[in-house]
DSSP file (Angstrom, degrees, kcal/mol; ACC not computed):
  #  RESIDUE AA STRUCTURE BP1 BP2  ACC     N-H-->O    O-->H-N    N-H-->O    O-->H-N    TCO  KAPPA ALPHA  PHI   PSI    X-CA   Y-CA   Z-CA
    1    1 A M              0   0    0      0, 0.0     8,-0.0     0, 0.0     6,-0.0   0.000 360.0 360.0 360.0 134.6  -12.2  -20.7   18.4
    2    2 A P        -     0   0    0      0, 0.0     2,-0.3     0, 0.0     8,-0.1  -0.326 360.0-167.9 -64.3 150.7   -9.8  -17.9   17.6
    3    3 A S        +     0   0    0      6,-0.0     3,-0.2    -2,-0.0     5,-0.1  -0.852  33.3  72.4-130.9 175.1   -8.5  -15.8   20.2
    4    4 A G  S >  S-     0   0    0     -2,-0.3     3,-1.2     3,-0.2     0, 0.0  -0.593  93.1 -49.3 111.1-174.5   -6.5  -12.5   20.6
    5    5 A P  T 3  S+     0   0    0      0, 0.0    -1,-0.1     0, 0.0     0, 0.0   0.679 131.9  53.0 -75.4 -15.7   -7.4   -8.8   20.1
    6    6 A R  T 3  S+     0   0    0     -3,-0.2     2,-0.3     2,-0.0    -2,-0.1   0.599  92.4  83.1 -97.6  -6.9   -8.9   -9.3   16.8
    7    7 A A    <   -     0   0    0     -3,-1.2     2,-0.3     6,-0.1    -3,-0.2  -0.710  53.3-172.1 -97.6 136.3  -11.5  -12.2   17.6
    8    8 A R  B >   -A   11   0A   0      3,-1.0     3,-2.6    -2,-0.3    -2,-0.0  -0.894  47.0 -69.2-127.0 161.5  -14.9  -11.5   19.1
    9    9 A A  T 3  S-     0   0    0     -2,-0.3    -6,-0.0     1,-0.3    -1,-0.0  -0.239 120.8  -2.3 -54.9 123.8  -17.3  -14.1   20.4
   10   10 A G  T 3  S+     0   0    0      1,-0.2    -1,-0.3    -8,-0.1    -3,-0.0   0.392 107.8 109.6  80.8  -4.4  -18.6  -16.0   17.4
   11   11 A T  B <   -A    8   0A   0     -3,-2.6    -3,-1.0    -9,-0.1    -1,-0.2  -0.910  57.6-148.7-109.7 108.5  -16.6  -14.0   14.9
   12   12 A P        -     0   0    0      0, 0.0     2,-0.4     0, 0.0     4,-0.0  -0.323  35.9 -84.5 -78.2 167.3  -13.7  -15.7   13.1
   13   13 A L        -     0   0    0      2,-0.1     3,-0.2    -6,-0.0    -6,-0.1  -0.520  59.3-128.3 -66.2 122.9  -10.6  -13.9   12.0
   14   14 A V  S    S+     0   0    0     -2,-0.4    84,-0.2     1,-0.3     3,-0.1  -0.991  83.4  26.6-131.1 138.4  -11.4  -12.4    8.6
   15   15 A P  S    S+     0   0    0      0, 0.0    -1,-0.3     0, 0.0    83,-0.1   0.330  79.2 172.5 -85.7 133.6  -10.1  -12.5    6.1
   16   16 A D     >  -     0   0    0     -3,-0.2     4,-2.4    -2,-0.0     5,-0.2  -0.139  58.5 -76.6 -72.7-175.3   -8.4  -15.8    6.9
   17   17 A A  H  > S+     0   0    0      1,-0.2     4,-1.5     2,-0.2     5,-0.2   0.937 137.7  45.0 -53.7 -50.8   -6.5  -17.6    4.0
   18   18 A T  H  > S+     0   0    0      1,-0.2     4,-2.1     2,-0.2    -1,-0.2   0.855 113.1  49.6 -67.5 -36.0   -9.6  -18.7    2.4
   19   19 A G  H  > S+     0   0    0      1,-0.2     4,-2.0     2,-0.2    -1,-0.2   0.833 106.7  55.4 -69.7 -25.8  -11.3  -15.3    2.9
   20   20 A L  H  X S+     0   0    0     -4,-2.4     4,-2.4     2,-0.2    -2,-0.2   0.854 108.2  48.9 -68.6 -38.5   -8.4  -13.5    1.4
   21   21 A E  H  X S+     0   0    0     -4,-1.5     4,-2.7     2,-0.2    -2,-0.2   0.884 112.2  51.1 -65.4 -44.5   -8.7  -15.9   -1.9
   22   22 A L  H  X S+     0   0    0     -4,-2.1     4,-2.0     2,-0.2    -2,-0.2   0.925 110.8  46.5 -65.5 -42.4  -12.5  -15.0   -1.9
   23   23 A T  H  X S+     0   0    0     -4,-2.0     4,-2.0     1,-0.2    -2,-0.2   0.924 112.0  50.7 -66.3 -42.1  -11.8  -11.4   -1.8
   24   24 A A  H  X S+     0   0    0     -4,-2.4     4,-2.1     1,-0.2    -2,-0.2   0.858 109.1  52.5 -59.3 -37.7   -9.2  -11.6   -4.4
   25   25 A Q  H  X S+     0   0    0     -4,-2.7     4,-2.2     2,-0.2    -1,-0.2   0.878 106.2  51.1 -53.9 -44.4  -11.5  -13.5   -6.6
   26   26 A E  H  X S+     0   0    0     -4,-2.0     4,-1.7     1,-0.2    -2,-0.2   0.889 112.5  49.0 -67.3 -38.0  -14.2  -10.9   -6.3
   27   27 A L  H  X S+     0   0    0     -4,-2.0     4,-1.6     1,-0.2    -1,-0.2   0.874 110.0  48.9 -66.9 -35.5  -11.7   -8.3   -7.2
   28   28 A R  H  < S+     0   0    0     -4,-2.1    -2,-0.2     2,-0.2    -1,-0.2   0.825 106.6  59.0 -69.5 -35.1  -10.4  -10.3  -10.2
   29   29 A D  H  < S+     0   0    0     -4,-2.2     3,-0.3     1,-0.2    -2,-0.2   0.901 108.0  44.1 -64.6 -36.9  -14.0  -10.8  -11.3
   30   30 A A  H  < S+     0   0    0     -4,-1.7     2,-0.2     1,-0.3    -1,-0.2   0.798 137.3   9.7 -74.8 -27.8  -14.5   -7.0  -11.5
   31   31 A D    ><  -     0   0    0     -4,-1.6     3,-2.4    -5,-0.1     4,-0.3  -0.761  67.7-155.2-151.4 108.3  -11.1   -6.5  -13.3
   32   32 A A  T 3  S+     0   0    0      1,-0.3     3,-0.4    -3,-0.3    -1,-0.1   0.753  92.6  43.8 -56.6 -32.9   -9.3   -9.6  -14.5
   33   33 A G  T 3  S+     0   0    0      1,-0.2    -1,-0.3    -5,-0.1    17,-0.1   0.342  88.8  91.3 -89.3  -0.3   -5.8   -7.9  -14.4
   34   34 A S  S <  S+     0   0    0     -3,-2.4    16,-1.7    -7,-0.2     2,-0.5   0.721  79.1  52.3 -88.3 -17.0   -6.1   -6.2  -11.1
   35   35 A I  E     +B   49   0B   0     -3,-0.4    14,-0.3    -4,-0.3    -1,-0.1  -0.980  51.7 177.8-115.9 126.7   -4.7   -8.8   -8.6
   36   36 A L  E     -     0   0B   0     12,-3.5     2,-0.3    -2,-0.5    13,-0.2   0.709  65.2 -29.2 -89.4 -26.4   -1.3  -10.3   -9.3
   37   37 A G  E     -B   48   0B   0     11,-1.2    11,-2.0     2,-0.0     2,-0.3  -0.984  51.4-120.9-178.5 169.2   -1.2  -12.5   -6.2
   38   38 A T  E     -B   47   0B   0     -2,-0.3     2,-0.3     9,-0.2     9,-0.2  -0.924  14.6-169.0-130.3 155.1   -2.1  -13.1   -2.6
   39   39 A S  E     -B   46   0B   0      7,-2.1     7,-2.8    -2,-0.3     2,-0.4  -0.959   5.9-177.0-144.8 130.4   -0.1  -13.7    0.6
   40   40 A F  E     +B   45   0B   0     -2,-0.3     2,-0.4     5,-0.2     5,-0.2  -0.880  23.1 155.6-125.2 103.2   -1.3  -14.9    3.9
   41   41 A H  E >   -B   44   0B   0      3,-1.8     3,-0.6    -2,-0.4    -2,-0.0  -0.982  65.3 -10.7-135.5 128.5    1.5  -14.9    6.5
   42   42 A R  T 3  S-     0   0    0     -2,-0.4    -1,-0.2     1,-0.3     3,-0.1   0.946 128.8 -53.5  50.2  52.6    1.4  -14.7   10.3
   43   43 A D  T 3  S+     0   0    0      1,-0.2     2,-0.6    -3,-0.1    -1,-0.3   0.799 109.8 128.8  59.1  30.5   -2.3  -13.8   10.1
   44   44 A R  E <   -B   41   0B   0     -3,-0.6    -3,-1.8    55,-0.0     2,-0.4  -0.967  48.6-152.3-119.7 116.3   -1.5  -11.0    7.8
   45   45 A A  E     -B   40   0B   0     -2,-0.6    55,-2.6    53,-0.4     2,-0.4  -0.777  18.7-177.2 -88.5 130.2   -3.7  -10.9    4.5
   46   46 A T  E     -Bc  39 100B   0     -7,-2.8    -7,-2.1    -2,-0.4     2,-0.5  -0.992  15.2-162.8-129.5 136.6   -1.8   -9.2    1.5
   47   47 A L  E     -Bc  38 101B   0     53,-2.7    55,-2.5    -2,-0.4     2,-0.7  -0.981  10.9-150.8-115.4 118.3   -3.1   -8.6   -1.9
   48   48 A L  E     -Bc  37 102B   0    -11,-2.0   -12,-3.5    -2,-0.5   -11,-1.2  -0.778  26.4-167.7 -82.8 113.0   -0.5   -7.8   -4.6
   49   49 A T  E     -Bc  35 103B   0     53,-2.9    55,-0.6    -2,-0.7   -14,-0.2  -0.557  29.5-100.4-102.4 159.2   -2.1   -5.6   -7.1
   50   50 A N    >>  -     0   0    0    -16,-1.7     3,-1.5    -2,-0.2     4,-0.5  -0.663  34.9-132.8 -65.5 130.7   -1.4   -4.3  -10.6
   51   51 A P  G >4 S+     0   0    0      0, 0.0     3,-0.7     0, 0.0    62,-0.4   0.815 106.1  56.0 -62.8 -27.7    0.0   -0.8  -10.1
   52   52 A A  G 34 S+     0   0    0      1,-0.2     4,-0.2     2,-0.1     3,-0.1   0.682 114.9  39.9 -78.3  -8.8   -2.3    0.7  -12.8
   53   53 A A  G <> S+     0   0    0     -3,-1.5     4,-2.8   -20,-0.1     3,-0.4   0.399  83.2 103.9-113.9   3.2   -5.5   -0.8  -10.9
   54   54 A V  H <X S+     0   0    0     -3,-0.7     4,-2.8    -4,-0.5     5,-0.2   0.899  81.5  48.5 -62.3 -38.6   -4.4   -0.1   -7.3
   55   55 A K  H  > S+     0   0    0     -4,-0.3     4,-2.0     2,-0.2    -1,-0.2   0.886 113.0  48.2 -66.4 -37.2   -6.8    2.9   -6.9
   56   56 A E  H  > S+     0   0    0     -3,-0.4     4,-2.5     2,-0.2     5,-0.2   0.935 111.9  50.9 -64.6 -48.5   -9.7    0.8   -8.3
   57   57 A V  H  X S+     0   0    0     -4,-2.8     4,-2.8     1,-0.2     5,-0.2   0.945 111.0  47.4 -54.6 -53.1   -8.8   -2.0   -5.9
   58   58 A L  H  X S+     0   0    0     -4,-2.8     4,-2.4     1,-0.2    -1,-0.2   0.872 109.1  54.0 -59.0 -37.7   -8.8    0.3   -2.9
   59   59 A A  H  X S+     0   0    0     -4,-2.0     4,-2.6    -5,-0.2    -1,-0.2   0.933 109.7  47.7 -61.8 -44.7  -12.1    1.8   -4.0
   60   60 A Q  H  X S+     0   0    0     -4,-2.5     4,-1.2     1,-0.2    -2,-0.2   0.891 112.7  49.6 -59.7 -39.9  -13.7   -1.7   -4.1
   61   61 A L  H  <>S+     0   0    0     -4,-2.8     5,-2.1    -5,-0.2     3,-0.4   0.910 106.1  54.6 -63.4 -40.1  -12.2   -2.5   -0.8
   62   62 A K  H ><5S+     0   0    0     -4,-2.4     3,-1.4     1,-0.3    -2,-0.2   0.902 107.6  52.4 -62.7 -44.7  -13.5    0.7    0.7
   63   63 A D  H 3<5S+     0   0    0     -4,-2.6    -1,-0.3     1,-0.2    -2,-0.2   0.748 103.3  58.0 -65.0 -18.3  -16.9   -0.3   -0.4
   64   64 A K  T 3<5S-     0   0    0     -4,-1.2    -1,-0.2    -3,-0.4    -2,-0.2   0.490 134.0 -84.2 -84.3  -4.3  -16.6   -3.6    1.2
   65   65 A G  T < 5S+     0   0    0     -3,-1.4     2,-1.6    -4,-0.3    28,-0.4   0.379  92.4 121.2 121.2  -4.2  -16.0   -2.0    4.5
   66   66 A Y      < +     0   0    0     -5,-2.1    26,-0.3    26,-0.2    -3,-0.1  -0.522  28.2 149.3 -83.0  71.7  -12.3   -1.1    4.7
   67   67 A T        +     0   0    0     -2,-1.6     2,-0.5    -5,-0.1    -1,-0.2   0.329  44.7  76.9 -93.9   2.5  -12.9    2.6    5.2
   68   68 A F  E     -D   91   0B   0     23,-1.7    23,-2.3    -3,-0.1     2,-0.9  -0.962  59.5-159.2-120.8 122.2   -9.9    3.4    7.3
   69   69 A L  E     +D   90   0B   0     -2,-0.5    21,-0.2    21,-0.2     3,-0.1  -0.848  18.0 173.0 -96.2 103.2   -6.3    3.8    5.7
   70   70 A S  E     +     0   0B   0     19,-2.2     2,-0.3    -2,-0.9    -1,-0.2   0.776  63.2  10.2 -87.7 -24.6   -4.1    3.3    8.9
   71   71 A S  E     -D   89   0B   0     18,-1.2    18,-2.7     2,-0.0     2,-0.4  -0.987  48.0-178.8-155.8 147.6   -0.8    3.3    7.0
   72   72 A L  E     +D   88   0B   0     -2,-0.3     2,-0.3    16,-0.2    16,-0.2  -0.930  28.9 158.0-144.2 115.3    0.8    4.0    3.6
   73   73 A H  E     -D   87   0B   0     14,-1.9    14,-2.8    -2,-0.4     2,-0.3  -0.929  32.7-125.4-140.8 161.1    4.5    3.4    3.4
   74   74 A G  E     -D   86   0B   0     -2,-0.3     2,-0.3    12,-0.2    12,-0.2  -0.739  18.5-166.4-111.4 162.1    7.2    2.7    0.8
   75   75 A V  E     -D   85   0B   0     10,-2.4    10,-3.0    -2,-0.3     2,-0.6  -0.993  16.3-145.0-147.0 133.7    9.6   -0.2    0.6
   76   76 A D  E     -D   84   0B   0     -2,-0.3     8,-0.2     8,-0.2     7,-0.1  -0.929  12.9-172.8-104.8 114.4   12.9   -0.8   -1.6
   77   77 A Y    >   -     0   0    0      6,-3.6     3,-3.0    -2,-0.6     7,-0.1   0.049  28.8-161.2 -92.5  20.1   13.1   -4.6   -2.4
   78   78 A Y  T 3   +     0   0    0      1,-0.3     3,-0.1     5,-0.1    -2,-0.1  -0.253  67.8  22.4 -48.7 134.2   16.6   -4.3   -4.0
   79   79 A P  T 3  S+     0   0    0      0, 0.0    -1,-0.3     0, 0.0     2,-0.1  -0.917 108.0  86.7-107.6  23.4   17.7   -6.3   -5.8
   80   80 A E  S <  S-     0   0    0     -3,-3.0    -3,-0.1     3,-0.1     0, 0.0  -0.379  78.3-105.0 -74.9 161.0   14.4   -7.7   -6.8
   81   81 A E  S    S+     0   0    0      1,-0.2     2,-0.2    -2,-0.1    25,-0.1  -0.963 105.3  45.7-129.5 145.6   12.4   -6.1   -9.6
   82   82 A P  S    S-     0   0    0      0, 0.0    24,-0.2     0, 0.0    -1,-0.2   0.651  86.9-169.2 -62.0 140.6   10.1   -4.3   -9.7
   83   83 A R        +     0   0    0     -2,-0.2    -6,-3.6    21,-0.1     2,-0.3   0.859  52.9  62.0 -77.0 -48.3   12.1   -2.8   -7.0
   84   84 A L  E     -DE  76 105B   0     21,-1.9    21,-2.2    -8,-0.2     2,-0.4  -0.604  61.7-167.7 -94.2 140.4    9.9    0.0   -5.1
   85   85 A G  E     -DE  75 104B   0    -10,-3.0   -10,-2.4    -2,-0.3     2,-0.4  -0.980  12.5-159.2-128.5 146.0    6.8   -1.1   -3.2
   86   86 A V  E     -DE  74 103B   0     17,-2.6    17,-2.0    -2,-0.4     2,-0.5  -0.993  13.4-158.8-123.5 127.3    4.0    0.9   -1.8
   87   87 A L  E     -DE  73 102B   0    -14,-2.8   -14,-1.9    -2,-0.4     2,-0.5  -0.881   3.8-162.0-112.4 125.0    1.9   -0.8    1.0
   88   88 A Y  E     -DE  72 101B   0     13,-3.0    13,-2.5    -2,-0.5     2,-0.6  -0.925   6.2-157.8-101.6 123.2   -1.6    0.4    1.8
   89   89 A E  E     -DE  71 100B   0    -18,-2.7   -19,-2.2    -2,-0.5   -18,-1.2  -0.941  16.5-174.3-103.8 111.8   -2.9   -0.9    5.3
   90   90 A L  E     -DE  69  99B   0      9,-2.6     9,-2.1    -2,-0.6     2,-0.4  -0.819   9.0-158.2-107.9 148.2   -6.7   -0.8    5.5
   91   91 A L  E     -DE  68  98B   0    -23,-2.3   -23,-1.7    -2,-0.3     2,-0.6  -0.957  14.5-152.8-125.2 146.0   -8.9   -1.5    8.4
   92   92 A D  E  >> - E   0  97B   0      5,-2.5     5,-1.9    -2,-0.4     4,-1.1  -0.972  16.7-170.5-106.8 100.2  -12.6   -2.6    8.5
   93   93 A M  T  45S+     0   0    0     -2,-0.6    -1,-0.1   -28,-0.4   -27,-0.1   0.687  81.4  59.1 -74.1 -13.1  -13.6   -1.1   12.0
   94   94 A E  T  45S+     0   0    0    -29,-0.4    -1,-0.2     1,-0.1   -28,-0.1   0.914 120.5  24.8 -79.7 -40.9  -16.9   -2.8   12.0
   95   95 A R  T  45S-     0   0    0    -30,-0.2   -81,-0.2     2,-0.1    -2,-0.2   0.528 104.2-125.4 -91.0  -6.7  -15.3   -6.4   11.7
   96   96 A V  T  <5 +     0   0    0     -4,-1.1     2,-0.3     1,-0.2    -3,-0.2   0.979  62.1 144.2  51.2  59.2  -12.0   -5.4   13.2
   97   97 A D  E   < - E   0  92B   0     -5,-1.9    -5,-2.5   -84,-0.1     2,-0.4  -0.900  36.9-154.2-130.6 153.6  -10.2   -6.7   10.3
   98   98 A R  E     - E   0  91B   0     -2,-0.3   -53,-0.4    -7,-0.2     2,-0.3  -0.950   8.9-178.8-126.6 151.1   -7.1   -5.6    8.4
   99   99 A I  E     - E   0  90B   0     -9,-2.1    -9,-2.6    -2,-0.4     2,-0.4  -0.975  15.4-144.0-144.2 133.9   -5.9   -6.0    5.0
  100  100 A T  E     -cE  46  89B   0    -55,-2.6   -53,-2.7    -2,-0.3     2,-0.5  -0.831   7.6-160.1-103.2 136.5   -2.7   -4.9    3.1
  101  101 A V  E     -cE  47  88B   0    -13,-2.5   -13,-3.0    -2,-0.4     2,-0.4  -0.973  11.1-163.8-113.7 121.8   -2.6   -3.9   -0.5
  102  102 A K  E     -cE  48  87B   0    -55,-2.5   -53,-2.9    -2,-0.5     2,-0.4  -0.907  10.5-179.2-111.2 127.0    0.7   -4.0   -2.1
  103  103 A A  E     -cE  49  86B   0    -17,-2.0   -17,-2.6    -2,-0.4     2,-0.5  -0.998   9.9-161.3-124.8 129.7    1.8   -2.3   -5.4
  104  104 A R  E     - E   0  85B   0    -55,-0.6     2,-0.3    -2,-0.4   -19,-0.2  -0.933  10.0-177.8-119.8 132.2    5.2   -2.7   -6.8
  105  105 A V  E     - E   0  84B   0    -21,-2.2   -21,-1.9    -2,-0.5     5,-0.2  -0.828  28.8-110.6-123.6 159.5    6.7   -0.3   -9.5
  106  106 A H    >   -     0   0    0      3,-0.3     3,-0.7    -2,-0.3     5,-0.1  -0.453  29.4-119.7 -77.8 154.7   10.0   -0.1  -11.3
  107  107 A T  G >  S+     0   0    0      1,-0.2     3,-0.9     2,-0.2    -1,-0.1   0.859 115.2  51.8 -59.5 -40.3   12.5    2.8  -10.5
  108  108 A E  G 3  S+     0   0    0      1,-0.3    -1,-0.2     3,-0.0    -3,-0.0   0.613 121.4  31.0 -80.7  -9.0   12.3    4.0  -14.0
  109  109 A A  G <  S+     0   0    0     -3,-0.7     2,-1.8     2,-0.0    -3,-0.3  -0.353  73.6 158.9-140.3  41.8    8.4    4.2  -13.9
  110  110 A A    <   +     0   0    0     -3,-0.9    26,-3.2    -5,-0.2     2,-0.4  -0.518  27.8 133.7 -85.7  83.4    7.6    4.9  -10.2
  111  111 A Q  E     +f  136   0C   0     -2,-1.8     2,-0.3    24,-0.2    26,-0.2  -0.997  23.6 163.3-138.1 130.3    4.2    6.2  -10.7
  112  112 A L  E     -f  137   0C   0     24,-2.2    26,-3.2    -2,-0.4     2,-0.2  -0.951  41.8-102.1-140.5 157.5    0.9    5.5   -8.9
  113  113 A R  E     -f  138   0C   0    -62,-0.4     2,-0.2    -2,-0.3    26,-0.2  -0.588  43.4-112.6 -81.4 147.0   -2.5    7.3   -8.7
  114  114 A S        -     0   0    0     24,-3.0     3,-0.1    -2,-0.2    -1,-0.1  -0.495  19.4-161.6 -78.5 153.1   -3.0    9.3   -5.5
  115  115 A V    >>  +     0   0    0     -2,-0.2     4,-3.4     4,-0.1     3,-1.2   0.130  59.2 113.5-111.2  12.2   -5.7    8.1   -3.1
  116  116 A T  T 34 S+     0   0    0      1,-0.3     7,-0.1     2,-0.2    -1,-0.1   0.790  74.8  56.2 -63.7 -26.4   -5.9   11.4   -1.2
  117  117 A D  T 34 S+     0   0    0      1,-0.2    -1,-0.3     2,-0.1    -2,-0.1   0.831 117.0  34.7 -78.2 -22.8   -9.5   11.9   -2.6
  118  118 A M  T <4 S+     0   0    0     -3,-1.2    -2,-0.2     1,-0.3    -1,-0.2   0.790 134.0  25.7 -93.2 -41.4  -10.6    8.5   -1.1
  119  119 A Y    ><  -     0   0    0     -4,-3.4     3,-2.7     1,-0.2    -1,-0.3  -0.779  65.4-167.3-128.9  92.6   -8.5    8.6    2.0
  120  120 A P  G >  S+     0   0    0      0, 0.0     3,-1.8     0, 0.0    -1,-0.2   0.825  86.4  69.6 -45.1 -40.8   -7.6   12.3    3.1
  121  121 A G  G 3  S+     0   0    0      1,-0.3    -5,-0.1     2,-0.1     3,-0.1   0.561  80.8  72.0 -60.2  -8.6   -5.1   10.7    5.4
  122  122 A A  G <> S+     0   0    0     -3,-2.7     4,-1.9    -7,-0.2    -1,-0.3   0.439  71.9  94.0 -85.0   0.4   -2.9    9.6    2.6
  123  123 A D  H <> S+     0   0    0     -3,-1.8     4,-1.9     2,-0.2     3,-0.3   0.996  92.4  30.2 -57.1 -72.7   -1.8   13.2    2.0
  124  124 A F  H  > S+     0   0    0      1,-0.2     4,-1.8     2,-0.2    -1,-0.2   0.785 117.5  55.2 -66.5 -26.3    1.4   13.2    4.1
  125  125 A P  H  > S+     0   0    0      0, 0.0     4,-3.1     0, 0.0    -1,-0.2   0.890 108.5  49.9 -75.7 -31.5    2.4    9.6    3.7
  126  126 A E  H  X S+     0   0    0     -4,-1.9     4,-2.0    -3,-0.3    -2,-0.2   0.893 110.6  49.2 -61.2 -37.8    2.3   10.0   -0.1
  127  127 A R  H  X S+     0   0    0     -4,-1.9     4,-2.5    -5,-0.2    19,-0.3   0.901 111.1  51.5 -61.4 -41.8    4.5   13.1    0.2
  128  128 A E  H  X S+     0   0    0     -4,-1.8     4,-3.3     2,-0.2     5,-0.3   0.957 110.4  47.0 -65.1 -53.3    6.8   11.0    2.4
  129  129 A V  H  X>S+     0   0    0     -4,-3.1     4,-1.9     1,-0.2     6,-1.1   0.878 113.5  49.3 -55.5 -34.7    7.0    8.1   -0.1
  130  130 A Y  H  X5S+     0   0    0     -4,-2.0     4,-0.9     4,-0.2    -2,-0.2   0.914 113.6  45.1 -65.9 -45.3    7.6   10.5   -2.8
  131  131 A D  H  <5S+     0   0    0     -4,-2.5    -2,-0.2    13,-0.2    -3,-0.2   0.942 123.2  34.5 -67.1 -50.5   10.4   12.4   -0.9
  132  132 A M  H  <5S+     0   0    0     -4,-3.3    25,-1.9    -5,-0.2    26,-0.6   0.760 135.6  17.2 -81.6 -24.4   12.2    9.2    0.4
  133  133 A F  H  <5S-     0   0    0     -4,-1.9    -3,-0.2    -5,-0.3    -2,-0.2   0.606  94.6-118.5-121.9 -25.9   11.7    6.8   -2.6
  134  134 A G     << +     0   0    0     -5,-1.0     2,-0.5    -4,-0.9    -4,-0.2   0.677  54.5 152.2  87.6  22.7   10.7    8.8   -5.5
  135  135 A V        -     0   0    0     -6,-1.1     2,-0.4    -9,-0.1    -1,-0.3  -0.745  37.1-140.8 -88.1 128.1    7.4    7.4   -6.2
  136  136 A V  E     -f  111   0C   0    -26,-3.2   -24,-2.2    -2,-0.5     2,-0.7  -0.799   3.9-151.0 -94.6 126.9    5.2   10.0   -8.0
  137  137 A F  E >   -f  112   0C   0     -2,-0.4     3,-1.6   -26,-0.2   -24,-0.2  -0.863  17.2-141.6 -96.2 103.9    1.5   10.1   -7.0
  138  138 A E  E 3  S+f  113   0C   0    -26,-3.2   -24,-3.0    -2,-0.7   -27,-0.0  -0.433  84.1  17.7 -72.9 136.9   -0.4   11.3  -10.0
  139  139 A G  T 3  S+     0   0    0      1,-0.3    -1,-0.3   -26,-0.2   -26,-0.1   0.569  80.8 150.7  79.1  10.8   -3.2   13.7   -9.0
  140  140 A H    X   -     0   0    0     -3,-1.6     3,-0.6     1,-0.1    -1,-0.3  -0.565  48.7-133.9 -74.4 144.5   -1.9   14.5   -5.5
  141  141 A P  T 3  S+     0   0    0      0, 0.0    -1,-0.1     0, 0.0    -2,-0.0   0.761  95.9  11.5 -74.6 -26.1   -3.1   18.1   -4.5
  142  142 A D  T 3  S+     0   0    0      2,-0.1     2,-0.9   -19,-0.1   -15,-0.0  -0.241  72.2 174.8-154.5  50.6    0.4   19.0   -3.2
  143  143 A L    <   +     0   0    0     -3,-0.6     2,-0.3    -6,-0.1   -19,-0.0  -0.521  32.0 122.1 -80.1 108.2    3.2   16.6   -4.1
  144  144 A R        -     0   0    0     -2,-0.9   -13,-0.2     1,-0.0   -14,-0.1  -0.922  69.4 -66.9-152.5 171.1    6.4   18.1   -2.9
  145  145 A R        -     0   0    0     -2,-0.3   -17,-0.1     1,-0.1     5,-0.1  -0.227  41.7-179.6 -66.8 148.4    9.2   17.1   -0.5
  146  146 A I  S    S+     0   0    0    -19,-0.3    -1,-0.1   -18,-0.1   -18,-0.1   0.633  77.6  21.0-121.7 -23.9    8.2   16.8    3.1
  147  147 A L  S    S+     0   0    0    -20,-0.2     3,-0.1   -19,-0.1    -2,-0.1   0.712 117.1  57.3-111.8 -34.1   11.3   15.8    5.0
  148  148 A M  S    S-     0   0    0      1,-0.1   -16,-0.0     4,-0.1   -17,-0.0  -0.555  95.8 -89.2 -96.9 161.5   14.2   16.8    2.7
  149  149 A P    >   -     0   0    0      0, 0.0     3,-1.6     0, 0.0    -1,-0.1  -0.287  36.8-115.2 -66.2 158.7   14.9   20.3    1.3
  150  150 A E  T 3  S+     0   0    0      1,-0.3    -5,-0.1    -5,-0.1    -2,-0.1   0.874 116.2  50.9 -65.0 -40.1   13.2   21.1   -2.0
  151  151 A D  T 3  S+     0   0    0      2,-0.1    -1,-0.3     0, 0.0     2,-0.1   0.360  83.5 126.9 -87.6   6.9   16.5   21.4   -3.8
  152  152 A Y    <   -     0   0    0     -3,-1.6     2,-0.4     1,-0.0    -4,-0.1  -0.430  52.1-141.2 -67.4 139.4   17.7   17.9   -2.5
  153  153 A E        +     0   0    0     -2,-0.1     2,-0.1     2,-0.0    -2,-0.1  -0.885  58.6   8.2-107.3 137.5   18.9   15.4   -5.1
  154  154 A G  S    S-     0   0    0     -2,-0.4   -20,-0.1     1,-0.1   -21,-0.1  -0.237  81.7 -84.1  97.6 177.8   18.1   11.8   -4.8
  155  155 A H    >   -     0   0    0    -22,-0.1     3,-1.5    -2,-0.1   -23,-0.2  -0.951  30.2-153.9-125.7 108.1   15.8    9.6   -2.5
  156  156 A P  T 3  S+     0   0    0      0, 0.0   -23,-0.1     0, 0.0   -24,-0.1   0.592  86.1  58.0 -74.4  -6.7   17.5    8.7    0.7
  157  157 A Q  T 3  S+     0   0    0    -25,-1.9   -81,-0.2   -26,-0.1   -24,-0.2   0.499  78.0 106.2 -86.2 -12.3   15.6    5.5    1.5
  158  158 A R  S X  S-     0   0    0     -3,-1.5     3,-1.6   -26,-0.6   -25,-0.0  -0.460  76.5-130.1 -65.0 144.1   16.5    3.8   -1.6
  159  159 A R  T 3  S+     0   0    0      1,-0.3    -1,-0.1    -2,-0.1    -2,-0.0   0.669 106.2  60.2 -80.6  -8.8   19.0    1.2   -1.0
  160  160 A D  T 3  S+     0   0    0      2,-0.1    -1,-0.3     3,-0.0    -2,-0.0   0.304  77.1 118.9 -94.6  15.5   21.3    2.5   -3.8
  161  161 A F  S <  S-     0   0    0     -3,-1.6     2,-0.1    -6,-0.1     3,-0.1  -0.598  78.7-101.3 -76.1 135.7   21.6    6.0   -2.0
  162  162 A P    >   -     0   0    0      0, 0.0     3,-1.5     0, 0.0     2,-0.1  -0.375  36.2-117.1 -66.1 132.0   25.2    6.6   -1.2
  163  163 A I  T 3  S+     0   0    0      1,-0.3    -3,-0.0    -2,-0.1     0, 0.0  -0.404  98.8  32.2 -64.1 134.6   26.0    5.9    2.5
  164  164 A G  T 3  S-     0   0    0     -2,-0.1    -1,-0.3    -3,-0.1    -3,-0.0   0.037  89.5-155.3 104.9 -28.2   27.1    8.9    4.3
  165  165 A G    <   -     0   0    0     -3,-1.5    -2,-0.0     2,-0.0     0, 0.0  -0.206  53.9  -6.4  55.3-137.8   25.0   11.4    2.3
  166  166 A E  S    S-     0   0    0      1,-0.1     2,-0.2     2,-0.0    -2,-0.0  -0.636  75.8-111.9 -90.3 140.5   26.1   14.9    2.2
  167  167 A P              0   0    0      0, 0.0    -1,-0.1     0, 0.0    -2,-0.0  -0.548 360.0 360.0 -69.8 143.6   29.2   16.2    4.2
  168  168 A V              0   0    0     -2,-0.2    -2,-0.0     0, 0.0     0, 0.0   0.279 360.0 360.0-104.2 360.0   28.1   18.6    6.9
């Protein structure tokens, strides 16, 4: 029997590796090109999605019970390509379950559709990812810099950003 904070009496950890593959297959059945891969590492279930289908995948997961967006953040995977990643951490509060949805985009075409209409809490995190990594969220109601000045050039969390920044 599983133990720990996510386990309840008689309730297995979901999705486990098999549950993750079943979830991925359901999403593929709805849209064949939506899921590019899966990863289950250290009890963390991750779906790698096609960037064009990330909003539809999140909508389907929301319908399955993942109604809370606990985190949205950016990652620079330099030197790997596609280089930029956006990770969405979703929670199912009924089953006490978590799943990560990852979309990776190239720096030249760093665009994803905004999910602020489905998850209002995505507003500031999307702005931060835009500000720090340069990922543009199409359809965001107020996409502008949140940490850096509006006239600032570049994206400081990218690994190719010059060390030392601006002289003070």
